[in-house]
C-alpha positions as MATLAB code, in Angstrom:
seq = 'MLHHFLSNIEGIELPKLFTYPFHYTPHPLCRLAAEQVQHYIATREEWHAELMEGKMFGVLVVEADEKIGFLAAFSGNLAGRNDHEYFVPAVYDMLRPDDFFRQEEANISAINQRIKQLESSDELCSAREDLSRIERECDDKLRAIKTRLAEGKALRNRHRAEGRYSDEELILASQRENAEAQREKRAIREHLENATTHLATLQAEIDELKHERQRRSAELQMRLFAQFRMLNAHGEERDLCELFAPTAQQIPPAGAGECAAPKLLQYAYKNALRPIAMAEFWWGNSPKGEVRQHGMFYPACNGKCKPILGHMLTGLDVEPNPLIDIAPPEPKILWEDEWLVAIDKPSGMLSVRGKSGVRSAEEWAEERYTEAMIVHRLDQSTSGILVIAKNKAAHEALQKQFISRTVKKSYVAMLDGVISHQQGEIRLPLKLDYDNRPRQMVADDGRAAHTIFEVEGYTNGCTRVRFYPITGRTHQLRVHAAHADGLGTPIVGDDIYGTSAKRLMLHAETIEFSHPISGELISLCSKAEF';
ca = [
      19.042    2.677  -32.449;
      20.216   -0.116  -30.152;
      21.787    1.099  -26.924;
      23.559   -2.117  -25.945;
      24.280   -5.381  -27.746;
      23.993   -8.828  -26.210;
      26.875  -11.198  -26.682;
      27.097  -14.961  -26.190;
      23.447  -15.538  -26.993;
      23.969  -18.469  -29.359;
      21.623  -21.294  -28.495;
      19.166  -19.032  -26.653;
      15.812  -19.178  -28.391;
      13.860  -15.944  -28.730;
      10.518  -15.939  -26.900;
       7.455  -16.403  -29.061;
       5.415  -13.971  -26.958;
       6.293  -10.755  -25.163;
       6.554  -10.778  -21.370;
       3.364  -10.455  -19.353;
       4.862   -7.819  -17.017;
       2.719   -8.482  -13.931;
       3.672  -12.148  -13.501;
       6.667  -13.598  -15.303;
       9.828  -15.650  -15.142;
      12.720  -13.607  -16.600;
      13.780  -14.807  -20.034;
      17.474  -15.852  -20.304;
      18.113  -12.850  -22.575;
      16.710  -10.533  -19.895;
      18.957  -12.159  -17.310;
      22.014  -11.535  -19.516;
      20.967   -7.915  -20.057;
      20.368   -7.436  -16.332;
      23.844   -8.803  -15.550;
      25.378   -6.176  -17.847;
      23.364   -3.391  -16.242;
      24.256   -4.588  -12.747;
      27.935   -4.695  -13.662;
      27.706   -1.128  -15.000;
      25.928    0.392  -12.003;
      28.296   -1.406   -9.621;
      31.175    0.549  -11.202;
      29.514    3.935  -10.663;
      30.924    4.786   -7.259;
      29.291    8.230   -7.245;
      25.872    6.529   -7.224;
      26.718    3.966   -4.572;
      25.120    5.713   -1.559;
      21.909    6.564   -3.413;
      21.554    3.103   -4.949;
      22.045    1.407   -1.599;
      18.816    3.087   -0.506;
      17.149    0.997   -3.229;
      15.961    1.536   -6.801;
      14.151   -0.452   -9.475;
      15.872   -0.965  -12.815;
      14.537   -2.500  -16.002;
      15.801   -4.080  -19.192;
      13.996   -4.468  -22.510;
      15.422   -6.896  -25.062;
      14.772   -5.527  -28.551;
      15.457   -6.360  -32.178;
      16.524   -3.975  -34.949;
      17.943   -4.834  -38.371;
      18.065   -8.504  -37.327;
      20.326   -7.633  -34.388;
      19.460   -8.361  -30.773;
      20.245   -5.824  -28.102;
      18.725   -4.294  -25.024;
      17.678   -1.014  -23.465;
      18.076   -0.130  -19.794;
      16.090    2.209  -17.548;
      15.656    3.192  -13.922;
      12.497    4.203  -12.102;
      12.171    7.840  -11.041;
      15.378    9.828  -11.375;
      18.985    9.072  -10.529;
      21.400   11.554   -8.963;
      18.797   14.266   -9.541;
      18.752   13.713  -13.310;
      16.847   11.805  -15.983;
      19.403   12.087  -18.798;
      22.118    9.512  -18.064;
      23.754    8.240  -21.240;
      23.583    4.517  -20.423;
      19.824    4.594  -19.898;
      16.833    5.547  -22.022;
      15.506    9.059  -21.388;
      12.367    9.847  -19.417;
       9.066    9.873  -21.276;
       8.906   13.511  -20.256;
      11.845   15.164  -18.480;
      10.370   17.492  -15.895;
      13.796   18.146  -14.358;
      14.995   20.475  -17.117;
      15.661   23.935  -15.586;
      13.598   25.689  -18.250;
      10.637   23.322  -17.974;
       7.290   24.661  -16.779;
       7.285   22.072  -14.016;
      10.481   23.354  -12.408;
       9.325   26.958  -12.744;
       5.930   26.338  -11.173;
       7.539   24.077   -8.584;
       9.685   27.060   -7.599;
       6.546   29.192   -7.259;
       4.930   26.568   -5.039;
       8.127   26.331   -2.990;
       7.966   30.092   -2.467;
       4.407   29.683   -1.164;
       5.637   26.951    1.164;
       8.340   29.225    2.449;
       5.851   32.056    3.048;
       3.558   29.652    4.942;
       6.465   28.553    7.149;
       7.392   32.169    7.836;
       3.841   33.086    8.823;
       3.354   29.963   10.943;
       6.537   30.657   12.886;
       6.088   34.457   13.096;
       6.226   36.244   16.444;
       2.887   37.902   15.695;
       1.084   34.555   15.246;
       2.745   33.017   18.301;
       1.858   36.104   20.377;
      -1.749   36.047   19.113;
      -2.124   32.379   20.091;
      -0.626   33.004   23.523;
      -2.824   36.085   24.037;
      -5.964   34.167   23.073;
      -5.069   31.295   25.376;
      -4.386   33.719   28.247;
      -7.548   35.742   27.599;
      -9.634   32.529   27.453;
      -8.323   31.562   30.908;
      -8.919   35.071   32.290;
     -12.443   35.151   30.863;
     -13.242   31.763   32.360;
     -12.012   32.985   35.744;
     -14.073   36.195   35.491;
     -17.217   34.340   34.440;
     -16.843   31.913   37.320;
     -16.373   34.872   39.691;
     -19.544   36.536   38.362;
     -21.477   33.305   38.746;
     -20.222   32.938   42.316;
     -21.055   36.578   43.125;
     -24.584   36.252   41.774;
     -25.142   33.052   43.762;
     -23.867   34.707   46.944;
     -26.054   37.776   46.329;
     -29.098   35.601   45.852;
     -28.350   33.663   49.042;
     -27.946   36.930   50.966;
     -31.255   38.316   49.660;
     -33.001   35.096   50.615;
     -31.741   35.472   54.209;
     -32.811   39.116   54.271;
     -36.242   38.136   52.954;
     -36.569   35.457   55.608;
     -35.449   37.889   58.343;
     -37.790   40.620   57.028;
     -35.057   43.244   56.928;
     -36.003   44.600   53.506;
     -39.163   44.775   51.473;
     -39.670   42.593   48.404;
     -39.469   45.684   46.204;
     -36.039   46.573   47.616;
     -34.752   43.010   47.216;
     -36.019   42.768   43.620;
     -34.364   46.084   42.759;
     -31.079   44.885   44.274;
     -31.303   41.678   42.223;
     -31.944   43.639   39.017;
     -28.969   45.907   39.702;
     -26.667   42.907   40.296;
     -27.890   41.123   37.139;
     -27.510   44.277   35.018;
     -23.955   44.751   36.258;
     -23.196   41.105   35.597;
     -24.528   41.366   32.026;
     -22.362   44.478   31.385;
     -19.295   42.615   32.656;
     -20.116   39.541   30.523;
     -20.509   41.689   27.389;
     -17.122   43.287   28.058;
     -15.575   39.838   28.565;
     -17.112   38.474   25.343;
     -15.972   41.528   23.380;
     -12.436   41.145   24.710;
     -12.431   37.448   23.768;
     -13.934   38.109   20.334;
     -11.285   40.724   19.558;
      -8.492   38.276   20.405;
     -10.207   35.486   18.435;
     -10.734   37.747   15.404;
      -7.115   38.866   15.447;
      -5.845   35.269   15.445;
      -8.397   34.243   12.790;
      -7.222   37.090   10.529;
      -3.635   35.907   10.788;
      -4.678   32.262   10.265;
      -6.864   33.180    7.284;
      -3.823   34.409    5.353;
      -2.081   31.099    6.018;
      -5.171   29.071    5.050;
      -5.535   31.072    1.834;
      -1.915   30.346    0.939;
      -2.415   26.649    1.689;
      -5.479   26.591   -0.530;
      -3.526   28.299   -3.306;
      -0.690   25.793   -2.848;
      -3.102   22.868   -3.090;
      -4.808   24.316   -6.173;
      -1.562   25.077   -7.969;
      -0.081   21.675   -7.075;
      -3.145   19.852   -8.429;
      -3.143   21.927  -11.620;
       0.588   21.364  -12.044;
       0.197   17.599  -11.636;
      -2.588   17.404  -14.203;
      -0.649   19.585  -16.642;
       2.369   17.354  -16.107;
       0.363   14.143  -16.623;
      -0.892   15.529  -19.921;
       2.727   15.722  -21.161;
       3.177   11.949  -20.738;
       1.818   10.836  -24.086;
       2.270    7.078  -24.091;
       2.597    5.087  -27.306;
       1.611    1.504  -28.057;
       2.737   -0.936  -30.754;
       0.109    0.448  -33.152;
       1.523    3.960  -32.769;
      -1.552    5.142  -30.880;
      -0.903    7.852  -28.302;
      -2.790    8.560  -25.057;
      -1.829   10.734  -22.113;
      -1.907    9.659  -18.479;
      -5.094   11.570  -17.735;
      -6.907    9.580  -20.426;
      -5.430    6.271  -19.274;
      -6.395    6.677  -15.622;
      -9.809    8.278  -16.177;
     -11.653    4.890  -16.422;
      -9.936    3.510  -13.285;
     -11.292    3.620   -9.741;
      -8.729    6.277   -8.761;
      -9.416    8.353  -11.924;
      -6.429   10.650  -11.301;
      -2.910    9.312  -11.990;
      -0.819    8.752   -8.849;
       2.356   10.745   -8.315;
       5.233    9.227  -10.254;
       3.011    7.594  -12.895;
       4.887    7.195  -16.183;
       8.281    7.395  -14.474;
       8.767    3.667  -13.821;
      11.290    1.699  -15.832;
       8.831   -0.344  -17.926;
       6.941    2.588  -19.544;
      10.244    4.375  -20.242;
      11.619    1.315  -22.036;
       8.585    0.682  -24.233;
       8.206    4.380  -25.091;
      11.803    4.588  -26.301;
      11.479    1.348  -28.282;
       8.346    2.542  -30.083;
       9.820    5.961  -30.849;
      12.934    4.384  -32.345;
      11.302    1.547  -34.323;
      12.761   -1.184  -32.097;
      10.795   -4.409  -31.752;
      10.223   -5.383  -28.090;
      11.059   -9.021  -27.390;
      11.176   -9.483  -23.616;
      11.283   -7.327  -20.505;
      12.230   -7.663  -16.842;
      12.715   -5.394  -13.813;
      15.065   -5.951  -10.871;
      15.683   -4.300   -7.509;
      19.093   -2.907   -6.582;
      20.053   -1.964   -3.036;
      18.441   -2.223    0.365;
      14.770   -2.933    0.844;
      12.557    0.082    1.570;
      11.266    0.251    5.117;
       8.183   -1.891    5.423;
       8.472   -3.502    1.971;
      10.063   -6.743    0.870;
      12.616   -6.137   -1.886;
      15.617   -8.406   -2.310;
      18.817   -6.995   -3.832;
      19.293   -8.233   -7.403;
      15.953  -10.045   -7.606;
      13.393   -9.635  -10.388;
       9.941   -8.178   -9.708;
       6.707   -7.657  -11.656;
       5.553   -4.217  -12.733;
       3.535   -2.311  -10.130;
      -0.245   -2.302  -10.385;
      -1.050    1.140   -8.998;
       1.139    3.200  -11.328;
       1.820    0.899  -14.259;
      -1.176   -1.344  -14.914;
      -3.343    1.233  -16.744;
      -0.289    2.510  -18.622;
       1.074   -0.865  -19.704;
      -2.406   -2.095  -20.561;
      -2.348    0.547  -23.297;
       1.336    0.302  -24.243;
       1.232   -3.467  -24.784;
      -1.627   -3.167  -27.277;
      -0.373   -4.466  -30.603;
       2.152   -6.890  -29.083;
       1.580  -10.617  -28.755;
       1.804  -10.916  -24.981;
       2.059  -14.008  -22.801;
      -1.203  -14.912  -21.046;
      -1.563  -14.141  -17.362;
      -0.601  -17.480  -15.762;
      -2.809  -16.790  -12.757;
      -5.896  -16.582  -14.956;
      -5.432  -18.716  -18.022;
      -4.434  -21.959  -16.305;
      -7.399  -23.777  -14.768;
      -6.579  -25.149  -11.302;
      -7.332  -28.797  -10.509;
     -10.461  -29.706   -8.570;
     -10.253  -29.808   -4.768;
     -10.400  -33.064   -2.797;
     -12.936  -33.626   -0.023;
     -11.089  -34.446    3.229;
     -14.041  -34.662    5.635;
     -17.752  -33.982    5.498;
     -20.970  -34.129    7.511;
     -24.398  -32.531    7.123;
     -23.119  -29.166    8.405;
     -19.591  -28.753    7.066;
     -17.220  -29.890    4.361;
     -13.433  -29.593    4.496;
     -11.516  -29.624    1.224;
      -7.889  -29.684    0.172;
      -7.775  -26.519   -1.954;
      -5.187  -26.794   -4.725;
      -2.641  -24.081   -5.396;
      -3.976  -21.747   -8.084;
      -7.623  -21.914   -7.026;
      -9.245  -18.839   -5.504;
     -11.052  -19.176   -2.181;
     -13.893  -16.852   -3.250;
     -14.925  -15.787   -6.743;
     -13.023  -12.833   -8.195;
     -13.030  -10.617  -11.278;
     -10.380  -12.688  -13.064;
     -12.733  -15.587  -13.765;
     -10.388  -18.149  -12.182;
     -12.356  -21.001  -10.651;
     -12.941  -20.625   -6.909;
     -13.670  -22.949   -4.003;
     -16.786  -20.878   -3.397;
     -18.142  -21.733   -6.853;
     -17.180  -25.394   -6.413;
     -19.128  -25.508   -3.131;
     -22.198  -23.685   -4.450;
     -22.461  -26.221   -7.274;
     -22.848  -28.976   -4.646;
     -24.487  -27.357   -1.640;
     -27.223  -24.788   -2.222;
     -26.509  -22.761    0.940;
     -22.702  -23.139    1.011;
     -20.719  -20.279    2.595;
     -16.935  -19.777    2.832;
     -15.836  -19.447    6.470;
     -12.161  -18.489    5.997;
      -9.758  -18.030    3.080;
      -6.438  -19.146    1.681;
      -4.352  -17.196   -0.847;
      -4.811  -18.298   -4.443;
      -1.257  -19.683   -4.475;
      -1.586  -21.448   -1.104;
      -2.866  -25.016   -0.965;
      -4.389  -26.879    1.949;
      -7.380  -27.258    4.224;
     -10.332  -24.968    3.652;
     -13.507  -25.421    5.729;
     -16.850  -24.562    4.124;
     -20.181  -24.249    5.934;
     -23.214  -25.853    4.307;
     -25.710  -23.403    5.807;
     -25.927  -20.060    7.571;
     -26.203  -21.475   11.105;
     -22.991  -23.469   10.756;
     -21.275  -20.511    9.095;
     -22.134  -18.046   11.877;
     -21.151  -20.431   14.673;
     -17.834  -21.419   13.110;
     -17.006  -17.862   12.061;
     -17.258  -16.792   15.722;
     -14.468  -19.258   16.504;
     -12.238  -17.711   13.839;
     -12.989  -14.212   15.116;
     -12.212  -15.199   18.710;
      -9.054  -17.008   17.489;
      -9.925  -20.324   19.088;
      -9.380  -22.184   15.793;
      -5.895  -23.716   15.703;
      -4.114  -23.908   12.349;
      -0.649  -24.825   11.150;
       1.007  -24.334    7.777;
       4.064  -25.998    6.286;
       6.423  -23.987    4.104;
       9.771  -24.400    2.378;
      11.924  -21.303    2.715;
      14.344  -20.363   -0.048;
      17.438  -20.493    2.163;
      18.729  -21.577    5.547;
      17.636  -19.738    8.687;
      19.469  -19.968   12.001;
      16.582  -19.624   14.470;
      14.970  -22.947   15.300;
      11.788  -21.430   16.712;
      10.301  -18.111   17.694;
       7.531  -15.631   16.979;
       7.096  -12.730   14.583;
       5.021   -9.630   15.249;
       4.986   -7.323   12.245;
       1.831   -5.228   11.597;
       0.649   -5.309    7.991;
      -1.300   -3.092    5.632;
      -2.027   -3.017    1.909;
       0.579   -1.461   -0.379;
      -1.945    0.519   -2.426;
       0.343    1.175   -5.404;
       1.342   -2.478   -5.632;
      -1.750   -4.398   -4.564;
      -2.146   -7.173   -3.584;
       1.306   -6.722   -1.977;
       1.261   -6.097    1.754;
       3.780   -4.012    3.652;
       4.960   -3.723    7.235;
       3.765   -0.475    8.819;
       3.334    0.894   12.326;
      -0.250    1.844   11.463;
      -1.000   -1.588   10.015;
      -3.148   -4.318   11.570;
      -1.488   -6.495   14.193;
      -0.075   -9.728   12.734;
       1.372  -12.489   14.915;
       3.024  -15.739   13.790;
       4.756  -18.525   15.741;
       7.220  -20.725   13.849;
       9.448  -23.741   14.326;
      12.008  -25.293   11.979;
      11.359  -28.905   10.984;
      14.451  -29.565    8.874;
      16.727  -28.598    6.008;
      16.827  -29.890    2.418;
      19.094  -28.787   -0.444;
      19.741  -25.363    1.020;
      16.086  -24.825    1.938;
      14.416  -24.725    5.365;
      11.226  -26.570    6.155;
       9.193  -24.490    8.612;
       5.886  -24.963   10.412;
       3.914  -21.765   10.933;
       1.221  -21.241   13.552;
      -0.628  -18.037   12.584;
      -2.269  -16.413   15.598;
      -3.878  -13.749   13.401;
      -5.040  -14.205    9.820;
      -3.920  -11.199    7.779;
      -3.589  -11.237    3.990;
      -0.157  -12.611    2.973;
       0.810  -12.752    6.664;
       3.031  -15.846    6.447;
       4.584  -14.761    3.154;
       5.575  -11.328    4.472;
       6.673  -12.617    7.882;
       8.928  -15.114    6.117;
      10.422  -12.700    3.569;
      10.726   -9.432    5.503;
      14.126   -8.546    6.966;
      12.551   -8.080   10.405;
      10.893  -11.489   10.139;
      12.804  -14.545    8.923;
      14.432  -12.627    6.065;
      13.964  -15.629    3.753;
      11.029  -15.818    1.306;
       8.970  -18.942    0.759;
      10.028  -20.984   -2.277;
       7.939  -20.004   -5.300;
       6.714  -16.729   -3.829;
       6.342  -14.643   -6.972;
       5.410  -11.532   -4.961;
       7.980  -11.409   -2.153;
      10.601  -13.796   -3.518;
      11.290  -15.731   -6.714;
       8.629  -17.480   -8.781;
       8.691  -21.233   -9.292;
       6.214  -23.929  -10.313;
       4.169  -23.207   -7.215;
       4.236  -21.475   -3.838;
       5.564  -23.935   -1.274;
       3.006  -23.023    1.393;
       0.353  -25.498    2.534;
      -2.348  -25.273    5.222;
      -1.717  -28.689    6.751;
      -3.746  -28.895    9.968;
      -6.817  -27.302   11.522;
      -8.616  -27.883   14.823;
     -11.969  -26.434   15.898;
     -15.136  -27.254   17.802;
     -17.968  -28.524   15.678;
     -20.410  -25.584   15.444;
     -23.442  -27.824   16.189;
     -22.308  -30.802   18.265;
     -19.372  -29.132   20.031;
     -17.164  -32.120   19.173;
     -13.447  -31.332   18.679;
     -12.623  -31.705   14.977;
      -8.952  -32.213   14.026;
      -8.058  -32.438   10.334;
      -4.752  -32.970    8.546;
      -3.722  -32.819    4.898;
      -0.042  -33.561    4.329;
       1.810  -31.230    1.957;
       2.970  -32.709   -1.333;
       6.380  -31.069   -1.000;
];
């Protein structure tokens, strides 16, 4: 049955193909459905605090009995439950009190509690303190024995030199001292071993419980994943274990099957509703380190959803992936000599060949220069100057300049809003968001990323900015622009950290380096088309 009807949709044409969930522009029907969902959740005051921490919601426009309506879903759970009336149910509700998951989760929690009790017990603390004290005492005693033996030897040597005692007497004295020392050392080692064994016995119980906790948690996860039996448009059913087995990770990640998109499609298939279009939007504050804008639409995640949706979309006529199925234009040669060639890479072209089959600058170069090697890279969506070495010697020499950061580059970007700072620098370390690759996230344990910027002007509510990247991390300028601790304003057309458009308004406009062979200063410029 239809959960919610869409009104005022006259004049809106239905899409011919279903949404490609990993790169899309929301269909007008999805926008209308999202507005209704947003209005609903804004009225639920009891959810306000939790939602402000941030949550992904989804809408699926469906058709049944020639009527158009939509389904709504949230990722994970909401207010500790999966069964809210306005939204489709979970594929598998593990939060039911009588469910095996909750029962085994309680058993694992009891193990956790026992581990905490043992780790904080007086007996364990006392055993650790005793061992530490005994180790210090033993070290002191062993040093004293060593000193005593050395002094005894020195004394015997003087006596031997003075002729006070015979060699037989001195040897006997030495043997007595060494025998006594060995008895003392054995007693010391035994004392230390007893303390070590006592602590190890206490620790072994804890380690055994931790091993049991790990085993039971892994078994529980796999048993849980087997309950998520995902349908596709042909009615075929496969569980999460089957879907992730062929992937590099092999085991489903935690939370797989609980995102909004799989919930929506599962409910539609079970209730004979025809999927028409789908979209997901973020509600609330951005998670720490990530770039999520309140109310904005986002693609489905790769880590958790790609294997699942790859199966669930089977049987639907789905839009082609725009990043793969549209051939980019050919690059233009800006400058060239016998060692190097600099091109203006168009937006949409890869820098190096990838699995998608999209044409790359690397392939373009290899077709023309037999020993061509890419020196640096630009994102697929970024246009601008890309320098290519024609042989290994030029590549190695120029690459050293990039590594030592002596190459000077500047990028021009249009930001989707007005920023107040006219110039400044951004230092936000970045690392890969593994569940949502190729997204990057800000993290204390990420790689250092440093950008200098200056505003060049304002046009129609947008800000033209020049970036000077000091480091060259993946998506560095895009994240530094969009993140709240950066400029807080995404680049126009940024389909990953902002809102998609015809293209990403980011262009590598200038580059300056020393020629790897002649040492001549090379300065190149390619003006942005925007």
